[in-house]
C-alpha positions as CSV (number, residue, x, y, z in Angstrom):
1,X,0.0,0.0,0.0
2,X,2.9,2.4,0.8
3,X,4.2,2.3,-2.8
4,X,0.7,3.0,-4.2
5,X,0.2,5.8,-1.6
6,X,3.4,7.5,-2.8
7,X,2.4,7.1,-6.5
8,X,-1.0,8.8,-5.9
9,X,0.4,11.4,-3.6
10,X,3.0,12.3,-6.4
11,X,-0.1,12.9,-8.6
12,X,-1.5,15.3,-5.9
13,X,1.8,17.1,-5.7
14,X,1.6,17.6,-9.5
15,X,-1.8,19.2,-8.9
16,X,-0.3,21.4,-6.2
17,X,2.3,22.6,-8.6
18,X,-0.5,23.8,-10.9
19,X,-1.8,26.0,-8.1
20,X,1.7,27.3,-7.5
21,X,2.0,28.3,-11.1
22,X,-1.1,30.4,-10.6
23,X,0.4,31.9,-7.5
24,X,-2.1,30.1,-5.4
25,X,-1.2,28.3,-2.1
26,X,0.0,25.0,-3.6
27,X,-2.5,22.4,-2.4
28,X,-3.4,19.5,-4.6
29,X,-5.7,16.5,-4.4
30,X,-6.5,13.3,-6.4
31,X,-9.3,10.8,-5.7
32,X,-8.6,7.2,-6.5
33,X,-11.2,4.4,-7.1
34,X,-10.4,0.8,-8.0
35,X,-6.8,1.8,-8.7
36,X,-7.5,4.7,-11.0
37,X,-7.5,8.4,-10.5
38,X,-11.0,9.6,-11.1
39,X,-10.7,13.2,-10.1
40,X,-8.1,15.9,-9.6
41,X,-8.2,19.2,-8.0
42,X,-6.0,22.1,-6.9
43,X,-6.4,25.3,-4.9
44,X,-7.9,28.1,-7.0
45,X,-9.4,30.5,-4.3
46,X,-7.7,33.7,-5.7
47,X,-8.0,32.7,-9.3
48,X,-11.8,32.0,-9.0
49,X,-12.4,34.6,-6.3
50,X,-14.2,31.9,-4.4
51,X,-13.6,30.7,-0.8
52,X,-15.0,27.3,-1.8
53,X,-12.4,26.7,-4.5
54,X,-10.2,24.3,-2.4
55,X,-8.6,21.4,-4.0
56,X,-10.6,18.8,-2.1
57,X,-14.0,20.3,-3.0
58,X,-13.1,20.5,-6.6
59,X,-12.0,16.9,-6.7
60,X,-15.1,15.7,-4.7
61,X,-17.3,17.4,-7.2
62,X,-15.6,15.9,-10.1
63,X,-15.5,12.4,-8.5
64,X,-19.2,12.5,-7.6
65,X,-20.0,13.4,-11.3
66,X,-17.8,10.6,-12.6
67,X,-19.3,8.1,-10.2
68,X,-22.9,9.3,-10.7
69,X,-23.3,9.5,-6.9
70,X,-22.5,11.8,-4.0
71,X,-21.4,8.9,-1.9
72,X,-17.7,8.1,-2.5
73,X,-17.6,5.1,-0.1
74,X,-15.1,3.2,-2.2
75,X,-12.7,6.1,-2.8
76,X,-9.4,7.3,-1.3
77,X,-8.4,10.9,-1.4
78,X,-4.8,12.0,-1.5
79,X,-4.2,15.6,-0.5
80,X,-1.0,17.5,0.0
81,X,-2.0,19.5,3.0
82,X,-4.3,18.5,6.0
83,X,-7.9,19.5,5.1
84,X,-9.5,22.5,6.7
85,X,-12.8,22.3,8.5
86,X,-14.9,22.9,5.4
87,X,-13.1,20.2,3.4
88,X,-13.0,17.7,6.3
89,X,-16.8,18.2,6.6
90,X,-17.2,17.6,2.8
91,X,-15.0,14.5,3.0
92,X,-17.3,13.1,5.8
93,X,-20.4,14.1,3.9
94,X,-19.1,12.3,0.7
95,X,-18.5,9.1,2.9
96,X,-14.9,9.0,1.7
97,X,-13.4,5.7,2.7
98,X,-9.8,6.8,3.2
99,X,-7.8,10.0,3.3
100,X,-4.0,10.1,2.8
101,X,-2.4,13.3,3.8
102,X,1.1,14.6,3.1
103,X,1.8,17.5,5.4
104,X,-0.2,18.4,8.5
105,X,-1.4,22.0,9.1
106,X,-1.0,22.8,12.8
107,X,-2.8,26.2,12.5
108,X,-5.9,25.1,10.6
109,X,-5.9,21.3,10.0
110,X,-9.1,19.3,10.9
111,X,-7.8,15.8,10.4
112,X,-5.8,15.7,13.6
113,X,-4.1,19.0,14.2
114,X,-6.7,21.5,15.5
115,X,-9.6,19.0,15.3
116,X,-10.1,15.6,13.8
117,X,-13.4,15.9,12.0
118,X,-12.6,12.9,9.8
119,X,-12.7,10.5,12.8
120,X,-15.3,11.8,15.2
121,X,-17.3,9.0,16.7
122,X,-20.4,11.3,17.0
123,X,-20.7,11.5,13.2
124,X,-22.4,8.8,11.1
125,X,-19.2,8.3,9.1
126,X,-15.5,8.2,9.8
127,X,-12.7,8.0,7.3
128,X,-9.5,6.0,7.6
129,X,-6.6,8.4,7.8
130,X,-3.0,8.0,6.8
131,X,-0.6,10.9,7.5
132,X,2.9,11.8,6.5
133,X,3.1,10.3,2.9
134,X,5.7,12.4,1.0
135,X,5.4,14.9,3.8
136,X,8.8,16.5,3.3
137,X,8.3,17.1,-0.4
138,X,4.7,18.7,0.2
139,X,5.8,20.8,3.1
140,X,8.8,22.1,1.1
141,X,6.5,23.1,-1.8
142,X,4.3,25.0,0.6
143,X,7.1,26.7,2.6
144,X,8.9,27.6,-0.6
145,X,5.7,29.3,-1.9
146,X,5.3,31.4,1.3
147,X,9.0,32.2,1.3
148,X,8.7,33.5,-2.3
149,X,5.6,35.4,-1.4
150,X,7.4,37.1,1.5
151,X,10.3,38.0,-0.7
152,X,8.0,39.5,-3.3
153,X,6.3,41.6,-0.6
154,X,9.6,42.7,0.8
155,X,10.9,43.7,-2.7
156,X,7.6,45.6,-3.3
157,X,7.8,47.6,-0.1
158,X,11.6,48.3,-0.6
159,X,10.9,49.9,-4.1
């Protein structure tokens, strides 16, 4: 399973790089069913001027359309950064079987950092969660993005 998890997480990282190219926070996501990627998504909040344009929500919408059902019970999501509360809620609502996360988000993550909405016993569905798959690569992409952003802001204020 570990080898496959890395393969699909690399695909999610490729999606994150699409966000990076748009100067978006580089978060990417793929959803896998029966060994095939059925949906992809990446962060587009600024591009689309939409607070809902998160990688996970985009991928869930595409996967649901592809499957012809809102229930994604036989699917695994691979995401480069721990989901926020909105995305974690959508993952539970979609009945996602498993979620594989690269980097955790100690300030806003809701799959174990701030909260763990994916595994709350009070909800009617809990997802299996795997953390830390290609964590360093994903974290480096995100920290590199914010480093570059800070440098741009510094250069802008210096001129």
